[in-house]
N, C-alpha and C positions, 0 to 999 in steps of 0.2 A: 593658300596652302590647304591641303585636305587632311583631315584627321578623324579618327573614330571617336564617337562619344559613347556615353553609357547607354544611349538608346540602341547602339549596335551590339550590346552584349547579349549572350544567349540566356537560357534559363539559369537562374542563379541560386535556386533553392539548395541550401546547405553548402554552397561554394564559398571559399575563402577569398575575400577581395581586399587587397592591400590598397588603402587610399592614402596617398600623400597629401596631407592638408598642411596649412600653415597655422599652427597653434602657438606660434611665438608671440604671445600677447604680453603687454605690460602688466606686471604684477607686483604688488607690495603687501607684505604681511598676509600672503595667501589669498589675497583678493585681486581679481582681474580688474584692471583700470579701464580697459576699452575692449569690449567683446566683439568688435566689428569682424575680426578674422574668424572668430568662432561662428558667428552668424552666417558668414559667407560659406562655411563648410556644410551647413545644415541641409540645403536642398540635395546635395549629392549623397550624403550619409543616409538621410531619410529615404531617398528613392531606392537605394541599394538594399537597405534593411527591409523595406516594404516588399521587396522582391524575394525575400527569404535568404539573402546572403549573410554570411558572417562578416561584418564590416570591421576591418582591422586598421585603425588610424595610425599612420606614421607621421612623425614631425620632429624637427629639431626644436630646442628651447635654449636660448642664450648661447654663450660660447664657452662651454665647459672644456676643461682639459682632462678628459677621462670622467669617470663616474663621480658625480657631485650632487649630494642630496638637495642643495638649494636650487639646482636646475632640473629637478624631477618634474615630469609632466603629471604626476598624481593629482595635485590640486586643480590643474587645468582640465583634467578629465571630468571632475565634478562640475566645473563651470560649463563645460560642453554639454553635460547632461541637462543643466538648467536651461540653456537656450534650445536644446534639441527636444526637450519635453519627453524624454524617455531615458531609461537607465543606461549608463555607460560604465562598463567594467574597466579596470585598470590592470594591466599586465606588466610586471616589474622588469621586463627586458624586451628588446626587439628582435632577439635571436635566441634559438634554443628553447622556445616556449611552445612547441607543437602540441604538447600534452594539454596545456591550458586552453589553447585554441580549440582543440578537439572537443573539449568539454562544453564549449559554448553552444547554445541552441541556435538554429537557423533564425535569422532576423535580429540577432544580437549585435551590439556595438561595443567595441573595446578600443581603448587607447593604449598603444604599446609605448614603452619607456623611450625617452630621448635618444634619437638615433646618433647624436653627437657624443654620446657616452663611449662610442667606439671609434677609434682612429680610422677605421676602414670607410666610415661614412664620407668624410670630406676628401679622403684620398680616392674615392670611387673604386675601392679595391675589389677586384672580381671575386675574391673569396668571400668577402663580406656581402657582396651583392647576392652571391649564391645562397648564403645563410638566410638572408631576408626572403629571397624568392622561394625558399623551401617552405615558408609559412603560408604562401598564397597560391591561388589558382589563376587570379587575374590581378592586374595592376591598373589603378586609376590615379592620374595626377590631377589634383585640384588646387595646386599651389603655384599659381603664376608668379607670385611674389618671390618664390625661390627658384624660378625657372632659369635664371641666369647663372646658377651654380651647377656644375657638372658633378654632382655628388651621387652616392650610391642610391639614395632614396628618391632623388629628383631626375636622374638620367639613366643610371645603370640598370635599374629594374625594368625600364621600358624595353630593353633589348633582350630580356630573358623570359618575360611573361607577356601574354597578350595585353597590350596597353591601350588605354582609352583616356579621353579628356573628361574630367568631371564638369558639373554645371558651371561652377565659378570660372574654371579655366576656359571652358567653351565660350562663356560670355565675354571674357577678356579678349580672347583671340578674334572673335567675330567683330567686336567693337574696334579693335586696333586695325583689323583688315579694312573696315569701312572708313577709318579715319586717315590712314596713310598708305595702306596696301593698294586699294583701288577706290580712292575717294572721289566724291563729286566735287568738281571745281566750280568756283574759286575756293581755294583752301587757305585758311589763316592759321598761324601758329603764334601763340602768346608764350614767350619765354622770358621768365623773370628769375630772380635770385640774386645772390650777392656778387658772385664772381664769374666772369667770362671763362676763366681757366677751368672751372668745373664743368662747363658745358660747351667746350670747343667742338667736340665731335657732334654734339646735337646741332649746333648752329651750322656747321659745315654740311651736315647731312640734309638739314631742312631747307636751306636756300635753293637747293636743286629740285625740291619736291612740293613747295608751297608757293602760293601767289603773293601772300602777305606775311611778313615776319615782323611781329610786334615785340620790341625789346623793352623790358622794364627792369625794376629793381636796381641793385648796385651795378649790374653789368651795363645798364644804359649809360652810366657815367663814363665807363671805359670807352664806349662807342663815341660819346660826345667829345671826350678828350682827344680821341684819335682824329677827330674832325676839326681840332683846333679850338674847342670850347674850353674856357677856364672853369673848372668845376669846384674851385675853392678847396675846402677840407673834406670833400665827399670821398666815400669809399671808392677807390679807382685803381685799376691795374695799368699804370702808365706804360709799363714795359711791354704790354701786349698790343700797342698801337699798330705795329706792322701786321700782326695777325688779324686785327680788326679790319684794317684796310683791305687785306686779302679776302676776308669774308664778304665785305661790301662789294668787291670786284666780282667775286663769284656770283653774288646775288644779282648784280646788274647783268652779267652774261646770261644768267638763267631766266631773266625776266621776273625776278622776285622783288617786290617793293619792300624795303626795310623801313619800318616806322620807328622813328626816334622822337622823343618829346620835344616840343618847342616852348612849353612852359612847365615849370616844376615847383614843388613846394620845398622851401628851404628853412633851416633853423640853425641857430648857433650851437645848440646842444641837442644830443639825442636822448630825449626823455619823454615820458608820457605828458601830453598837453603842454609841451614846451612852446614858447612863443614862436610863431612861424609866419611866413608870408609866401605868396605865390608870385613868381616873376618869370620873365623870359630867360631861357637858358644862358643868354649872353649877359645877364645882369646878376649872376651869382657872385656875392662878395667873397673876398679872400678868406674870411673867417666863418663862412656859412657852409652847411652840408645839404646836398640834395637828398631828401628822404621820401619823396613821393612824386608822382606825376601830377601836373596841374589839370584843372577842369577842361581847358581847351584841348589839351592833349588827349584826354579821355574821350571827349566828344568826337574828335577826329578818328580815334580808334573805333569808336562805336559806329560811326558812319561807314567806315571801311568794312566792319563786321557785317553790317546790314546788306552788303553786296555779296557776301560769301555763303557757301552752302555747307562747308565743313570747317570745324575748329578743333585744334589740338592745343591744350593749355598745360604748361608746366612752370610753376614758379609765380610768386606774387609780384605786383608792380611796384610796391613800396614796402616800407617797414610795417607791414600790416598788423603785427602784434602790438604796436605802440601807437595808440591814437594821438593825434588825428591823422597819422600817416597811413591809415588803412583805407582812406576814402576812394582813391583811384581803383584799387583792387576790387572793393565792394561795388563801385559804380559800374565797372566794365563787366564784372561777373553777373550782375543783375541784367545788364543789356543782353549778354550771351544767353542767360537763362530764359529771358522773355522771347528771344528769337527762337530758342529751342522749343519752347512750349507752343509757339505759334506754328511750328512745323517747318520753318524755313531754314533751320540750321541743325546739323548733326554736330554735337559737342562732346568731345572726349577729353577728360582731364585726369592727371595722375601725379603722384609724388606726395610725400607727407605734408610739406608746407602748403601745397596746392589744395589738398583735401581740407586742411584746417582753415585755409583762407576762404574756400567756397562755403564751408559750414558757417564760418564767421559772418559771411554775407547772407546767410540764410537760404542759399540756393543749391546746396549740395545734392538735393533730391531732384533738382529741375534740369540738370544736364542729362544728355543722352546716356552717358556712362562715366562713372568716376572710379578710377582704379586706385586701390589702396596700396598697390605695389610701389616701392621706392626705386631700388637699384634696377629691378627688372624693367620697369616702365622707362627709366632713363636710357638703359641700354637699347631698348626697342626704338626709342626716338633717335638713337645714334645709328640705327640701321644694322646693329649687330645681330648675329645669330644667337638665339637663346637655347642652350643645350637641352633644357627640359622640354622645350617646345619642339625643337627639331626631332627629338627622339619619338615624338608622338605622330609624326607625319606618316601617312600611308606610303608604303613602298611601291 
């Protein structure tokens, strides 16, 4: 796809630029728990301010039903100033504040109040879009994580103001294009997580686009059960057996190799440091649960990965939050990171659990690109059109 970036913007001195960022950060008692999304917005905001623009940051925060003080972006504005290293003003609404914006000096940065305080935001109401647009001369979308929502500030504005992709959005789109849009083959996809039902569209989409599909997490149990393996008390969606068989048939027709574990780590209780053992998948006892992949399975996945040029990863291989059932995820993540650092593999990962798992393995910074987007990343893996992205495409 082709889209305009902030490098394509004209002279911005004194111009009002509406920047849709994602400031929806975890917060407790007025303190931001994770500033990753704020940090991601810095390159775009700083670049525009340095060019003399009045940078007006739009974002949602939480799920308020109308105006609600506990969902105000005021404390987030201060946290943004801390990571930005320059003053950030706060404006108490996101519409009807032209006077306050006019008073800002060129090069200033201001956060406007929560767009979701207005019903027109989620409804993508043209009247609300017009009210937002009246405050700016240009629109920059830097919130890939909200791009799967066709809301006023994520999609509507792109149709009424000159629209551009911010640095974070640009990095996301370029990485995703390299990973599945026009990837270098062979391509591998690691898909983990608890349930097949939550990633049916992902699996169906990927089997026709990748060369190796590596299944982990609880969903691997459902695949094993569909092939006649007794998985004991493991988390498993037995009713999805026909769906799994269909996915496997599609994979075979497309020439995609589906990798399932042949050894697993099992325990009788799901708890940290619970007694566990590694066994062949056909040796799981009736009172045992599969909680991770075994060493041989990870070694086989690593060997396959060494033949690949591109990797897309979404979801852990086991119950990584509960040791010792984090070993498979950590081991394969480190193999992927080493291949990436050697220059032989382009690796793109995304999704909340995935980011946490890679950071837990100490390799979050060693992948080619790690997306902090959750729903948007998953919908992209499903092959869906993201409204906020489509609205940025050059006509």
